[in-house]
C-alpha positions as CSV (number, residue, x, y, z in Angstrom):
1,M,83.1,-18.9,11.8
2,N,86.6,-18.8,10.3
3,H,89.2,-20.6,12.4
4,T,91.6,-21.6,9.6
5,Q,94.9,-21.3,11.7
6,H,93.3,-23.2,14.6
7,L,92.1,-26.0,12.3
8,E,95.5,-26.3,10.7
9,D,97.0,-26.8,14.2
10,I,94.4,-29.5,15.1
11,R,95.0,-31.3,11.9
12,R,98.9,-31.3,12.4
13,R,98.4,-32.7,15.9
14,Q,96.0,-35.4,14.5
15,D,98.3,-36.4,11.7
16,R,101.1,-37.0,14.3
17,V,99.1,-39.8,16.0
18,R,97.0,-41.1,13.1
19,P,97.4,-44.9,13.0
20,A,99.6,-46.3,10.3
21,G,97.7,-47.8,7.4
22,T,94.6,-45.5,7.7
23,P,94.1,-43.0,4.9
24,R,94.5,-39.3,5.3
25,D,92.2,-38.6,2.3
26,V,89.0,-40.2,1.1
27,V,89.5,-42.5,-2.0
28,H,86.4,-43.9,-3.6
29,P,87.0,-47.6,-4.6
30,L,85.1,-47.3,-8.0
31,G,84.8,-43.5,-8.5
32,D,82.0,-40.9,-8.0
33,L,79.0,-43.4,-8.3
34,T,75.6,-43.6,-6.5
35,V,75.0,-46.5,-4.1
36,P,73.0,-48.6,-6.7
37,E,75.7,-47.9,-9.3
38,Y,78.2,-49.5,-6.9
39,V,76.0,-52.5,-6.6
40,D,75.7,-52.7,-10.4
41,A,79.5,-52.4,-10.8
42,W,80.2,-55.1,-8.2
43,A,77.6,-57.3,-10.0
44,Q,79.8,-57.0,-13.0
45,R,83.1,-57.5,-11.3
46,R,82.2,-60.2,-8.8
47,P,78.6,-61.3,-9.6
48,E,78.8,-64.5,-7.5
49,R,80.1,-62.8,-4.4
50,A,77.6,-63.0,-1.5
51,A,76.1,-59.5,-1.0
52,V,73.3,-60.1,1.6
53,V,73.0,-63.2,3.9
54,H,70.1,-63.8,6.1
55,D,69.5,-67.2,7.8
56,D,69.9,-69.7,5.0
57,L,69.4,-67.2,2.2
58,V,72.4,-65.9,0.3
59,I,71.9,-63.2,-2.4
60,D,74.8,-62.6,-4.6
61,Y,75.7,-59.3,-6.3
62,R,74.1,-60.4,-9.5
63,D,70.8,-61.3,-7.9
64,L,70.8,-58.1,-5.7
65,A,71.3,-55.8,-8.8
66,D,68.3,-57.5,-10.4
67,R,66.0,-57.6,-7.3
68,H,66.5,-53.8,-6.5
69,A,66.1,-52.8,-10.1
70,R,62.6,-54.6,-10.1
71,W,61.6,-52.6,-7.0
72,A,62.6,-49.5,-8.8
73,G,60.8,-50.5,-12.0
74,W,57.7,-51.2,-9.9
75,L,57.8,-47.8,-8.3
76,R,58.1,-46.1,-11.7
77,A,55.3,-48.2,-13.2
78,K,53.2,-47.4,-10.1
79,G,53.6,-43.6,-10.9
80,V,55.9,-43.0,-8.0
81,A,57.9,-40.0,-9.2
82,P,61.6,-39.2,-8.4
83,G,61.6,-37.2,-5.1
84,E,58.6,-38.9,-3.7
85,R,59.0,-40.5,-0.3
86,V,59.0,-44.4,0.1
87,G,58.7,-45.8,3.7
88,V,60.3,-49.0,4.7
89,H,58.7,-50.4,7.9
90,L,60.9,-53.5,8.4
91,G,63.6,-54.9,10.6
92,N,66.9,-56.6,9.5
93,V,65.6,-58.6,6.5
94,P,66.9,-58.7,2.9
95,E,63.8,-56.9,1.6
96,F,64.8,-53.8,3.6
97,V,68.1,-53.7,1.6
98,V,66.3,-54.5,-1.7
99,A,63.8,-51.6,-1.1
100,F,66.5,-49.2,0.1
101,L,68.5,-49.7,-3.0
102,G,65.6,-49.7,-5.4
103,T,64.1,-46.6,-3.9
104,L,67.5,-44.7,-4.5
105,R,67.6,-46.2,-8.0
106,A,64.2,-44.8,-8.9
107,G,65.3,-41.3,-7.6
108,C,62.9,-41.6,-4.7
109,V,63.5,-40.8,-1.1
110,H,64.1,-43.6,1.4
111,V,62.2,-43.2,4.8
112,P,63.2,-45.9,7.4
113,V,60.3,-46.4,9.7
114,N,60.9,-48.0,13.1
115,P,58.8,-51.2,13.3
116,M,58.6,-50.7,17.2
117,F,56.6,-47.5,16.7
118,R,53.0,-47.4,17.9
119,H,50.1,-45.6,16.2
120,T,50.8,-42.0,17.0
121,E,54.5,-42.3,16.3
122,L,53.7,-43.9,12.9
123,V,51.2,-41.3,11.9
124,H,53.6,-38.5,12.7
125,E,56.5,-39.9,10.7
126,L,54.4,-41.0,7.7
127,D,52.5,-37.7,7.7
128,D,55.5,-35.5,8.1
129,S,57.5,-37.3,5.5
130,G,54.5,-37.4,3.1
131,A,55.3,-41.0,2.1
132,S,53.1,-42.2,-0.7
133,V,54.2,-45.9,-0.5
134,V,55.3,-48.0,2.5
135,L,56.7,-51.5,2.8
136,T,55.8,-53.5,5.8
137,S,55.8,-57.1,7.3
138,A,52.7,-59.3,7.5
139,A,52.9,-59.2,11.3
140,L,52.8,-55.4,11.4
141,A,50.5,-54.8,8.3
142,Q,47.3,-53.9,10.1
143,R,49.0,-51.4,12.5
144,L,50.8,-49.8,9.6
145,C,47.6,-49.7,7.4
146,D,45.6,-48.0,10.1
147,A,48.3,-45.3,10.5
148,A,48.7,-45.1,6.7
149,A,45.1,-44.2,6.3
150,E,45.3,-41.4,8.7
151,A,48.5,-40.1,7.1
152,Q,47.1,-40.3,3.5
153,V,49.6,-43.0,2.4
154,R,48.4,-44.3,-1.0
155,T,49.8,-47.8,-1.1
156,V,51.1,-50.4,1.4
157,V,53.2,-53.3,0.2
158,V,53.2,-56.4,2.5
159,L,55.7,-59.2,2.9
160,A,52.9,-61.7,2.9
161,G,52.6,-65.2,1.5
162,E,50.2,-66.1,-1.3
163,G,47.6,-67.5,1.1
164,D,48.1,-64.9,3.8
165,P,45.2,-62.5,4.2
166,L,46.0,-58.8,3.7
167,P,44.4,-55.9,5.7
168,C,41.5,-53.9,4.1
169,V,41.5,-50.3,5.0
170,D,39.4,-47.6,3.3
171,G,41.7,-45.4,1.1
172,V,44.8,-47.6,1.2
173,E,45.7,-50.0,-1.7
174,V,47.5,-53.1,-0.2
175,V,49.8,-55.0,-2.5
176,R,51.8,-58.2,-2.0
177,W,55.6,-58.0,-2.2
178,A,55.7,-60.8,-4.7
179,D,53.7,-58.7,-7.1
180,T,56.4,-56.0,-7.0
181,A,59.2,-58.5,-7.7
182,A,57.7,-59.5,-11.0
183,A,58.0,-55.9,-12.3
184,Q,60.3,-55.0,-15.2
185,P,63.6,-53.8,-13.9
186,L,64.6,-50.2,-14.2
187,R,68.0,-50.4,-15.9
188,E,69.1,-46.8,-15.8
189,P,69.5,-45.6,-12.2
190,A,69.0,-42.0,-11.1
191,R,72.5,-40.5,-10.9
192,D,72.2,-37.2,-9.0
193,L,74.4,-37.7,-6.0
194,D,73.2,-34.5,-4.4
195,A,69.4,-35.0,-4.7
196,L,67.5,-35.8,-1.6
197,A,67.8,-39.5,-1.0
198,A,66.8,-40.2,2.6
199,L,64.9,-38.8,5.5
200,N,66.4,-40.3,8.7
201,Y,64.2,-39.2,11.6
202,T,65.9,-38.3,14.8
203,G,64.5,-37.3,18.2
204,G,65.3,-33.8,19.7
205,T,65.4,-32.2,23.1
206,T,62.0,-30.8,22.4
207,G,59.1,-31.5,20.1
208,L,58.5,-34.5,17.7
209,P,61.2,-36.3,15.7
210,K,62.7,-34.4,12.8
211,G,63.7,-35.8,9.3
212,C,67.4,-35.3,8.5
213,E,67.8,-34.8,4.8
214,H,70.6,-36.9,3.5
215,T,71.9,-37.5,0.0
216,Q,73.7,-40.3,-1.7
217,R,76.9,-38.2,-1.6
218,H,76.6,-38.3,2.2
219,M,76.0,-42.0,2.1
220,V,78.9,-43.0,-0.2
221,Y,81.3,-40.7,1.8
222,T,80.2,-42.2,5.0
223,A,80.8,-45.7,3.7
224,V,84.3,-45.0,2.2
225,S,85.6,-42.9,5.1
226,A,84.3,-45.1,7.8
227,S,85.8,-48.2,6.1
228,G,89.2,-46.6,5.8
229,A,89.3,-45.0,9.3
230,N,88.3,-48.3,10.9
231,G,91.0,-50.4,9.1
232,L,88.3,-52.4,7.2
233,D,89.9,-54.2,4.3
234,G,87.6,-52.9,1.4
235,A,86.0,-55.6,-0.5
236,D,86.9,-58.2,2.1
237,V,84.7,-56.7,4.7
238,V,82.0,-59.0,6.0
239,S,79.7,-57.1,8.3
240,L,77.3,-58.8,10.8
241,C,74.5,-56.4,11.5
242,F,72.3,-57.0,14.6
243,I,71.6,-53.3,15.3
244,P,68.5,-52.3,13.4
245,V,69.0,-51.2,9.9
246,F,66.3,-48.5,10.3
247,W,68.7,-46.8,12.5
248,I,71.2,-44.7,10.6
249,A,74.1,-46.6,12.3
250,G,72.5,-49.9,11.2
251,E,72.2,-48.4,7.6
252,D,75.9,-47.7,7.7
253,L,76.9,-51.1,9.2
254,G,74.4,-53.2,7.5
255,V,74.0,-51.7,4.1
256,L,76.3,-48.9,3.0
257,I,79.8,-50.0,4.2
258,P,79.6,-53.5,3.0
259,L,77.8,-52.9,-0.3
260,V,79.7,-49.8,-1.4
261,M,83.0,-51.6,-0.7
262,G,81.9,-54.7,-2.5
263,G,81.7,-56.8,0.7
264,T,79.0,-58.8,2.4
265,T,76.3,-58.0,5.0
266,V,75.1,-60.7,7.2
267,L,71.7,-59.6,8.8
268,L,70.5,-60.8,12.1
269,E,67.1,-60.0,13.4
270,R,67.5,-61.2,17.1
271,W,70.6,-61.5,19.2
272,D,71.8,-64.9,20.0
273,A,75.4,-65.4,21.0
274,A,75.7,-69.0,19.8
275,T,74.2,-68.0,16.4
276,V,76.6,-65.1,16.2
277,V,79.6,-67.5,16.7
278,D,78.2,-69.8,14.0
279,L,77.8,-66.9,11.6
280,V,81.2,-65.5,12.3
281,E,82.9,-68.9,11.6
282,R,80.8,-69.8,8.7
283,H,80.8,-66.5,6.7
284,R,84.3,-65.2,8.0
285,V,82.8,-62.1,9.5
286,T,85.2,-59.3,10.0
287,T,83.2,-56.7,11.9
288,T,80.1,-56.0,13.9
289,A,78.8,-53.6,16.5
290,A,77.0,-54.7,19.7
291,T,76.7,-54.0,23.3
292,V,79.3,-54.9,25.8
293,E,76.9,-57.3,27.3
294,S,76.5,-59.0,23.9
295,Y,80.3,-59.6,23.7
296,L,80.3,-61.1,27.2
297,D,77.5,-63.4,26.1
298,I,79.8,-64.6,23.3
299,L,82.6,-65.4,25.8
300,E,80.2,-67.7,27.7
301,V,79.3,-69.8,24.5
302,P,80.4,-73.4,25.3
303,G,83.6,-74.0,23.4
304,V,84.0,-70.6,21.9
305,G,87.7,-70.7,22.5
306,E,88.1,-73.6,20.2
307,R,86.2,-72.0,17.3
308,D,87.8,-70.5,14.2
309,L,87.1,-66.8,14.7
310,D,90.4,-65.3,13.4
311,S,88.6,-63.3,10.7
312,F,86.7,-61.3,13.4
313,T,89.3,-58.5,13.6
314,A,87.2,-55.4,14.1
315,P,84.5,-55.9,16.7
316,M,83.0,-52.6,17.9
317,A,81.3,-52.1,21.3
318,M,78.4,-49.9,22.3
319,S,78.7,-49.0,26.0
320,F,75.0,-48.4,26.7
321,I,74.9,-49.9,30.1
322,R,78.0,-52.0,30.9
323,K,81.2,-50.1,30.0
324,L,84.0,-51.5,28.0
325,T,87.1,-51.9,30.3
326,P,90.7,-53.1,29.7
327,E,89.8,-56.3,31.7
328,I,87.0,-57.1,29.3
329,R,89.2,-56.3,26.2
330,R,92.0,-58.6,27.5
331,R,89.6,-61.4,28.2
332,W,88.0,-61.0,24.7
333,S,91.4,-61.3,22.9
334,Q,92.5,-64.2,25.0
335,V,89.4,-66.2,24.0
336,V,88.8,-65.0,20.5
337,G,92.3,-64.4,19.4
338,P,95.1,-61.7,19.7
339,G,94.1,-60.3,16.3
340,S,90.7,-59.3,17.5
341,V,90.7,-56.1,19.5
342,L,87.5,-55.0,21.2
343,R,86.9,-51.3,21.0
344,E,84.3,-48.7,21.0
345,G,82.5,-47.8,17.8
346,S,82.2,-44.2,16.7
347,Y,81.0,-40.8,17.8
348,G,78.4,-39.1,15.6
349,M,74.8,-38.1,15.1
350,T,72.0,-38.9,12.7
351,E,72.5,-35.3,11.3
352,S,76.0,-36.3,10.3
353,H,75.4,-39.9,9.3
354,T,76.9,-41.0,12.6
355,V,80.4,-42.2,11.7
356,D,82.5,-39.0,12.4
357,V,85.1,-39.8,15.0
358,V,86.6,-43.3,15.7
359,P,89.1,-44.6,18.2
360,Y,90.6,-47.2,15.9
361,G,94.3,-47.9,16.3
362,L,94.6,-45.9,19.6
363,H,94.3,-48.8,21.9
364,E,98.0,-49.3,22.8
365,G,98.2,-49.5,26.6
366,D,94.4,-49.1,26.7
367,H,94.9,-45.5,26.1
368,D,91.4,-45.2,24.6
369,L,89.7,-46.8,27.7
370,L,91.9,-45.2,30.4
371,S,91.7,-41.6,29.0
372,E,89.3,-39.1,30.6
373,P,85.7,-39.9,29.5
374,V,84.7,-40.6,26.9
375,F,87.6,-41.0,24.4
376,C,86.3,-40.8,20.8
377,G,89.5,-40.6,18.9
378,L,90.2,-39.0,15.6
379,P,87.8,-37.7,12.8
380,V,87.5,-39.8,9.7
381,P,89.3,-38.5,6.7
382,G,87.5,-35.4,5.3
383,T,85.8,-34.5,8.6
384,D,86.9,-31.7,11.0
385,V,85.9,-31.2,14.6
386,V,86.4,-28.1,16.7
387,V,85.4,-27.3,20.3
388,V,84.2,-23.7,20.8
389,D,82.7,-21.5,23.5
390,P,78.9,-22.1,23.2
391,V,78.3,-18.4,23.6
392,T,81.1,-16.6,21.6
393,A,81.9,-19.6,19.2
394,E,85.6,-18.9,19.9
395,P,87.8,-22.0,19.9
396,M,88.5,-23.5,23.2
397,A,92.2,-24.2,24.3
398,F,93.2,-27.9,24.0
399,G,91.9,-29.6,27.2
400,E,89.3,-27.0,27.8
401,S,85.6,-28.1,27.4
402,G,83.0,-26.5,25.1
403,E,80.4,-27.3,22.4
404,I,81.5,-29.8,19.8
405,L,81.1,-28.6,16.1
406,L,81.4,-30.9,13.1
407,R,82.0,-30.2,9.5
408,S,82.0,-33.0,6.9
409,P,80.7,-34.2,3.5
410,S,78.1,-36.2,5.3
411,V,76.4,-33.5,7.3
412,M,72.7,-33.2,6.5
413,T,71.4,-30.7,4.0
414,G,68.8,-29.7,6.6
415,Y,65.8,-30.7,8.6
416,W,62.9,-31.7,6.4
417,R,60.4,-28.8,6.1
418,N,61.9,-27.2,9.3
419,P,64.0,-24.1,8.3
420,A,64.0,-22.7,11.8
421,A,65.6,-25.9,13.3
422,T,68.0,-26.0,10.3
423,A,69.1,-22.5,10.9
424,E,69.7,-23.3,14.6
425,Q,71.7,-26.5,14.0
426,L,73.7,-25.5,10.8
427,R,75.7,-22.3,10.9
428,D,78.5,-21.3,8.6
429,G,78.9,-24.8,7.3
430,W,79.3,-26.3,10.8
431,L,76.9,-28.7,12.5
432,H,76.3,-27.5,16.1
433,T,76.1,-30.8,17.9
434,G,74.8,-29.5,21.4
435,D,77.4,-32.0,22.8
436,T,80.1,-30.9,25.3
437,G,83.6,-32.2,24.9
438,Y,87.2,-31.2,24.5
439,L,90.2,-31.9,22.2
440,D,93.3,-33.1,23.9
441,E,96.9,-32.2,22.9
442,D,96.8,-34.8,20.1
443,G,93.6,-33.3,18.6
444,C,91.6,-36.4,19.8
445,L,88.0,-35.8,20.8
446,H,86.8,-36.5,24.2
447,Y,82.9,-36.5,24.7
448,L,81.5,-35.3,28.1
449,A,77.8,-34.8,27.9
450,R,74.8,-33.4,25.9
451,T,74.7,-29.7,26.8
452,K,71.3,-30.2,28.3
453,D,72.5,-33.1,30.5
454,M,75.4,-31.1,32.1
455,I,74.9,-30.7,35.8
456,K,75.8,-27.4,37.4
457,V,76.9,-27.5,41.1
458,N,77.6,-24.1,42.6
459,G,78.3,-22.9,39.0
460,M,80.8,-25.8,38.4
461,S,80.2,-28.3,35.6
462,V,79.7,-32.0,36.4
463,F,79.6,-34.3,33.5
464,P,77.6,-37.4,33.9
465,A,80.0,-39.5,31.7
466,E,82.9,-38.7,34.0
467,V,81.0,-39.7,37.2
468,E,79.6,-42.8,35.6
469,M,83.1,-43.9,34.4
470,M,84.6,-43.3,37.9
471,L,81.8,-45.2,39.7
472,A,81.9,-48.0,37.0
473,S,85.5,-48.6,38.2
474,H,84.4,-49.8,41.5
475,P,84.9,-53.6,41.6
476,E,81.3,-54.2,42.7
477,V,79.5,-51.9,40.4
478,A,78.0,-53.4,37.1
479,S,76.5,-50.3,35.6
480,V,75.7,-46.7,36.3
481,A,73.4,-43.8,35.2
482,V,73.9,-40.3,36.6
483,V,71.2,-37.7,36.3
484,P,70.7,-34.2,37.9
485,A,68.4,-33.2,40.8
486,D,67.5,-29.8,42.0
487,D,69.3,-28.5,45.2
488,A,68.2,-25.4,47.1
489,V,71.8,-24.7,48.2
490,T,74.0,-25.7,45.2
491,G,71.4,-25.3,42.4
492,Q,71.8,-29.0,41.3
493,R,73.5,-32.1,42.4
494,P,74.4,-35.4,40.7
495,V,72.4,-38.5,41.5
496,A,73.8,-41.9,40.5
497,F,71.7,-45.0,40.1
498,V,73.8,-48.2,40.1
499,S,73.4,-51.9,39.6
500,L,75.7,-54.4,41.3
501,R,77.7,-57.3,40.0
502,D,76.4,-60.7,41.0
503,G,77.2,-61.6,44.6
504,S,77.9,-58.0,45.6
505,S,76.5,-56.8,48.9
506,A,77.7,-53.2,48.6
507,T,75.2,-50.5,49.7
508,A,74.5,-47.0,48.5
509,D,76.2,-45.5,51.7
510,V,79.4,-47.6,51.0
511,L,79.5,-46.5,47.3
512,Q,78.9,-42.9,48.1
513,E,81.6,-42.9,50.7
514,W,83.9,-44.5,48.3
515,A,83.1,-41.8,45.7
516,G,84.1,-39.2,48.2
517,G,87.5,-40.4,48.2
518,E,87.8,-40.7,44.4
519,M,86.5,-37.3,43.1
520,A,86.1,-33.7,44.0
521,G,83.4,-33.0,46.5
522,Y,81.2,-31.2,44.1
523,K,81.1,-34.2,41.8
524,V,80.2,-36.7,44.6
525,P,76.7,-38.0,43.8
526,L,73.9,-39.2,45.9
527,V,73.7,-42.9,45.2
528,E,70.9,-45.4,44.9
529,V,71.2,-49.1,44.1
530,L,68.7,-50.5,41.6
531,A,67.9,-54.1,40.8
532,H,67.0,-53.2,37.2
533,F,67.2,-50.1,35.1
534,P,64.3,-48.9,32.9
535,L,65.4,-49.6,29.4
536,T,64.4,-48.6,25.8
537,D,63.5,-51.2,23.2
538,T,67.2,-50.8,22.0
539,G,68.8,-51.4,25.3
540,K,69.6,-47.9,26.4
541,I,68.9,-46.6,29.9
542,R,65.8,-44.4,30.0
543,K,67.4,-41.6,32.0
544,P,64.3,-39.3,31.9
545,E,62.4,-42.0,33.9
546,L,65.1,-41.7,36.6
547,L,64.7,-38.0,37.0
548,G,61.7,-38.0,39.3
549,R,63.2,-40.7,41.5
550,A,66.4,-38.5,41.7
551,E,64.3,-35.6,42.9
552,E,62.7,-37.6,45.5
553,L,66.1,-38.9,46.8
554,A,67.7,-35.5,46.8
555,A,64.6,-34.2,48.8
556,R,65.1,-36.9,51.4
557,S,68.8,-36.3,51.8
């Protein structure tokens, strides 16, 4: 695909509205270094600067440089060769960061493994990645070891105290973390920015999760471009990370952005609004990412308006259930301070390292929140976005919807050991996202739906995000999820499940009638009121679990 002229037009439009003070180009703060080399360099330049904070533990850059070099040294002494995969089965604890950095330093491949996985999921990821060593916690050691034996993992390292018992599983060597920390440090880091450095697993529309192949060049580009595009002040960034660091978004927020830029990461394992307020005030936190509900929790902390939170300039929201609204934004700024503007985070995928398009600086007049759903903003420096016809791959006119394609220095090399899936997703240098959206007259991206989620009513496209946004504007609606149901006459029809605000007595009939006055007839959904949504462990609505209920509701209507 060669759309040079169209891309030039898009970039000109984007440059007209790009916020002042954000870079047009990517400039690496210390040059073309690997992630561990950045840590080494900051350890030389600012050795006593806090690098990782967790509870009362503060690890400065000098200490972090030494700790991760010892993990790398242990891997080499253990015979774990460059290119071998090393799993990290932990949550938001400092050892995750140390192991991540040390694995890269040794030239090995980091494989983050979700601690919430059960046996079958663990076996799949460990077996598919071919991990030879896995680091886990004492609480999850037995579960991990049972899966490791089935997946032929050689060694499991456990964060266990000296007196804590270790699992005993045939064929698996079990080692204490403290033993690895005593290894001789590996002074010379692996320096190939383009070697395979991580397998970040992602779910697909079909089949088991696939490993996205990422390099350290992808990682460093993501850290630098995301920092600049989001107005983060380089080495002064202090990132509070509650979202799991085994997610690629958590890897960006809780490891790469702060440590590549020479800032500080503050790790939090469990959300507690009062604790977050304390951490922001104590460590001068500048940014975080959390759900809208989490920010509302902060506003309810007693005395929050009297706390010193003026450092907290870049809070980013994730609208999983409750949507960010101008009302919530205004309330936030009134309480926390006018310099703190609550906004959505970013658009992206695991395949592209997830920080591709951001709405930073486009909030005047609540433009970002009042635009047609879902307003994503502008690509970060070095990234291109086009919207094309999903059949012909020809560019769509501004304002016309089609498939979103991405091209950037952080797009994965491919899917691990899956050339067929790679060929389907990566074509002519572009990542085919499978998402539907459009570019507006300014070249800003608007997300509409996953292609597979789009609802066809008499051949017309209904985008769940659009219907959800309109229903969420009703004063008695707290949250919305829209899914399709089959219809003998129209092919499909939208079905909206809603929860109500406290004290509301609205009924499904009332809301459906209201929707009929707010949107085109083919978009008007059937409505059902729910007391509670089925949720994933990470707080997202389990839409697949609503599909059967939607079919039943449609059949009765």
